[in-house]
N, C-alpha and C positions, 0 to 999 in steps of 0.2 A: 904771848899767846900760847905758851907751852902747856897750859892746863886745859886746853880745849878738848871736847869730845869729838868735835868735827870743826875743821877750819878751812878757810879758803883765802888765797892771797890775790891781790890785784883785781878785785871785783869791781867792774864798772857799774853804772846805774842800771843798765839793761839786765845785767846778770844778777844784780841785787834784787830787782823786781822779779826775775825768774825764780830765784830762791824763795822769795816771799810767796809767790803763787804756788810753788810746790809745797810749801809748808801749809798754806791755806787748805789744801786738800786733806791734810792730816788733822787739823784742829777744829773740824766741824762739830765735834762734841764738846768743845770748850777747853779752857785751860788758862794758864797765866804765863805771859811772856814779858820779861823785863828787857827793855832795849837800852843799852848802855853805850855811851860814846860822847865825844866832844861835840860842840856846836858844828853843824854842817856835815856830820859824819854819815848821815843817811838814815837816821832813826825814823823820821816822819815819812820819808820816801818808802822805806820798808813797810811801815804800817799801812800807808795808802795802797800799796800794791797788794798786800795781804787782804785788806778789807774789800778792795775791788774784786779780787778773785773769789771772795766769799759771796759776792753778789750785792754788795752795797751799791745801790743804783744812784743815790745822790752823790754829789761831789763830796769827797772825803776831806773835811776841813781839818786844818791843823788845830789842835787844842791848846796852842801856845797861850792864848789869852783867856779862853773859856775854861781851861784846865781839864775838862772832860767833854768828850763827844760820844754819844751812845747811838747805836744802830740796832734795829731789829732785823735779823736775818732768819726768817722762818721762826722757829722757836728758840733760836740762839740769840742772846743779847750780847753784842760786842761793845766793849767800852775802851776807848782810846784816851789815855791820860797823858798829859805833859806836865810834869811837876817841876819844871825849871824855875818857876817863879815862887816855889814853896821854900820858905826859910827853915821851917821846923815841921816835924811829923804832925804835931798838934793842929797845924793849919789845915790838914787834909780832912779833919772831922767835919768842917762846914760844907764839904763837897757832897755829903750824903751818900757815900759809897755803900754803907750798910743797906740803904734802901734799894740799891741797884743789884744786890747780891742774891736775888731769888731766881730759881730755874737754872737752865744751862747758860753759862757765862764764858765769854772769851775776854780776857783782859790783855791789852797791849799798853805797857806802861813805860813811857820815856822818863828819864832821870829818876829811876826808882830809888837811888841812893839818898835822895833828899827826904824820903819818908818811909823807910823800910818798916818801921814799927806800925805804920798805919795802913799798909796796903797788903793785898794778898801775896803770900809767898809764891815765888816763881816755880813753874814746872821747868821752864827753859829760860836761860839768860843768853841774849845775843849781844855780843860786844862788837862794835864797829869802830875801826881805827883808820885814820887817814893813812894812805900809802902814797908813794910818789905819783902814780897816775890814776889811782882809784881809791880803794879801801880794802882793808883786810877784815875778814869776818870770822869771829870765834863763837861757836855754839857750845853751851854747857848744859847738859841735861841733869836736872836735880831730882827728877821723879822717874818712876818706871814708865809712866805715860810718855814723858819727853824722850826717854831712851828709845822707845818704839818709834817715835817721830824721826829721830836721827837715823835709826837703822833704815828707814824708808828713804831718807835723803841721801844716803851714801851713794856715791857714783854719779851724782848729778854732774852734768858738764858745765858747772858754774865757772870754773877756771882753776888752775893749779891748786889742787887739794893739798893741804899741808899735813894734816895728821888724821889718823884713824885709831881711835882707842877702843 
């Protein structure tokens, strides 16, 4: 996790949700967030907390089987994708993502590595790794917008911050 722009160690579920809620306040204008990590690392937990903080009133369902769940939050369209079951980028075509791409959009994409050529490029990559009692979180900003998000997140009392770049 040495190439992180911002990283936290030993983050439990409550602190992960706190981080997601803090980020939600910053992504109201949209963006693309790739969520990377092994099974059970907390990708869906993070997405649920972020969407809930944005005001999604309905139960935030895991898109494990549907592959995509979309929510209208005012004039922001939020799309939560889980590409775990995708074997090749070409399979994403039938999801109709192009039809979803009008207006202000927020994309939360789990397992993006399965279809990088067919999904929006990330502003922010969040890597979640299992740690002994919780998880480690690595955030990488790939755009100016995401760099501003991370500047706003610095100093959060999430737990043991590892790096500041």
